Structure formats: C-alpha cells, structure tokens
C-alpha positions as CSV (number, residue, x, y, z in Angstrom):
1,M,-12.0,12.8,-9.6
2,T,-12.1,16.2,-8.0
3,R,-10.2,17.0,-4.9
4,R,-13.4,17.3,-3.0
5,R,-13.9,13.6,-3.3
6,W,-10.7,12.9,-1.3
7,H,-10.6,13.1,2.4
8,I,-7.5,14.9,3.7
9,L,-6.9,14.4,7.4
10,E,-4.3,16.5,9.1
11,E,-2.8,16.0,12.5
12,A,0.3,17.5,14.0
13,D,3.0,16.2,11.6
14,C,0.9,13.7,9.7
15,L,-1.4,14.1,6.7
16,T,-3.5,11.2,5.4
17,M,-5.3,11.3,2.0
18,A,-8.0,8.7,1.6
19,R,-10.9,8.0,-0.7
20,R,-13.0,6.5,2.1
21,L,-13.4,6.9,5.8
22,P,-12.6,5.4,8.1
23,V,-9.0,5.0,6.9
24,R,-8.0,1.4,6.5
25,F,-4.7,-0.2,5.4
26,D,-5.4,-3.8,4.4
27,V,-2.2,-3.6,2.3
28,S,0.7,-1.2,2.5
29,A,4.3,-0.4,1.9
30,E,6.6,2.4,3.3
31,T,9.4,4.6,2.2
32,V,11.3,7.7,3.3
33,L,11.7,10.8,1.2
34,P,13.0,14.3,1.7
35,A,10.4,16.6,3.4
36,G,8.3,18.8,1.2
37,S,4.6,19.6,0.8
38,P,2.7,16.7,2.3
39,V,-0.4,17.3,0.2
40,R,1.6,17.4,-3.0
41,L,3.6,14.3,-2.1
42,A,0.5,12.3,-1.1
43,R,-1.3,13.3,-4.3
44,Q,1.6,12.2,-6.5
45,V,2.1,8.9,-4.7
46,R,-1.6,8.2,-4.8
47,Q,-1.8,8.8,-8.5
48,D,1.2,6.5,-9.3
49,M,-0.1,3.8,-7.0
50,W,-3.5,4.0,-8.6
51,R,-2.1,3.7,-12.1
52,R,-0.3,0.5,-11.0
53,L,-3.3,-1.0,-9.2
54,Q,-6.3,0.4,-11.0
55,G,-7.3,-3.0,-12.3
56,M,-7.6,-4.4,-8.8
57,R,-11.3,-4.8,-7.9
58,G,-12.4,-3.2,-4.6
59,F,-9.1,-1.2,-4.1
60,S,-9.4,2.2,-2.4
61,P,-6.1,4.0,-2.1
62,V,-4.7,5.7,1.1
63,V,-1.5,7.6,1.5
64,K,-0.1,8.8,4.8
65,V,2.8,11.2,5.0
66,E,4.5,11.7,8.4
67,T,7.0,14.6,8.5
68,K,9.9,14.3,10.9
69,G,12.5,17.1,10.4
70,A,14.0,16.9,6.9
71,L,12.3,13.6,6.1
72,C,8.9,12.2,5.3
73,R,7.8,8.7,6.0
74,V,5.3,7.7,3.4
75,T,2.9,4.8,3.9
76,A,1.0,3.9,0.7
77,G,-1.7,1.3,0.3
78,G,-5.3,1.1,1.2
79,S,-8.3,-1.0,1.7
80,V,-9.5,-3.9,-0.5
81,E,-13.0,-5.3,-0.6
82,G,-12.9,-9.0,-1.1
83,T,-10.0,-11.4,-1.5
84,F,-6.7,-10.3,-3.1
85,P,-3.1,-11.5,-3.4
86,R,-1.6,-9.6,-0.4
87,A,2.1,-10.4,-1.0
88,G,1.9,-9.5,-4.7
89,T,-0.1,-6.3,-4.0
90,E,2.4,-5.1,-1.4
91,A,5.3,-5.9,-3.7
92,A,3.6,-3.8,-6.5
93,I,3.2,-0.9,-4.1
94,A,6.8,-1.3,-2.9
95,E,8.0,-1.2,-6.5
96,V,6.1,2.1,-7.1
97,L,7.6,3.6,-4.0
98,A,11.2,2.4,-4.9
99,D,11.2,3.5,-8.5
100,P,14.0,6.1,-8.9
101,Q,12.1,8.1,-11.5
102,N,9.0,8.3,-9.3
103,R,11.0,9.3,-6.3
104,A,12.8,12.1,-8.1
105,R,9.6,13.5,-9.6
106,W,7.8,13.3,-6.2
107,S,10.6,15.0,-4.4
108,A,10.9,17.8,-7.0
109,W,7.1,18.3,-7.1
110,A,6.7,18.3,-3.3
111,G,9.6,20.6,-2.8
112,K,8.1,23.2,-5.1
113,G,5.2,23.8,-2.8
114,G,7.2,23.9,0.4
115,Q,5.5,23.1,3.7
116,A,2.8,25.8,3.2
117,D,0.8,23.8,0.6
118,G,-0.7,21.5,3.1
C-alpha cells in the first residue's frame, strides 16, 4: 500500500492514521511511549498491528498518537465489519503494544525523525 492510501489527520497535539474515514474504533488498546515523530510512530505501530491481525476479515486499522510533553499516548485498533471476538482482538492488540522489542524499535525509529517528520 502506498502512503497516499492512508488518511493522516493532524490536530493540535494529535495525529490519526486510518485506512478509512470516518475514523472508527470498534476495538482498541492503549499504551504510553516516549515522544518522537508521530507519523513514524503511527506507521510502525500500524504495521505491527496489521501483521498480527491481517487474517481478521473486515479489519481496518487505525492508530492515534497524542503527544503530551515528553510522552505519546498511542491508541491502536480500528474498525471491524461483521462479528468478531472483541476480547481476544483487544488482547492481541495489547500484546503487540506491550512487546518490549516492538516498543524499543518504535521508540528508536520515532526518535530518529524528531517532531518535524509529522
């Protein structure tokens, strides 16, 4: 997928990356990470979440990054067309967000671009 196929919505201290508009979170999980480039962080989280959930029919990922000082609150999830196991899906997203290797890679990658890459 090319970058042009993704909607990147920017507000004051918030960036949302979504495949479809309007943005909808039928399922989600949150974490807090060190601040860095919101676009880079959202892209990396989206890719890893997609790798984990790509077999789920009707899933459309969304990542929201809210920057507050030295921290970013990341909400990852998305919309799902049809029925799905909500608890299991939210647990899978939470596992992706909690994985120490993912977190270290995301922080390193987002930190390289600084705040100006958004």
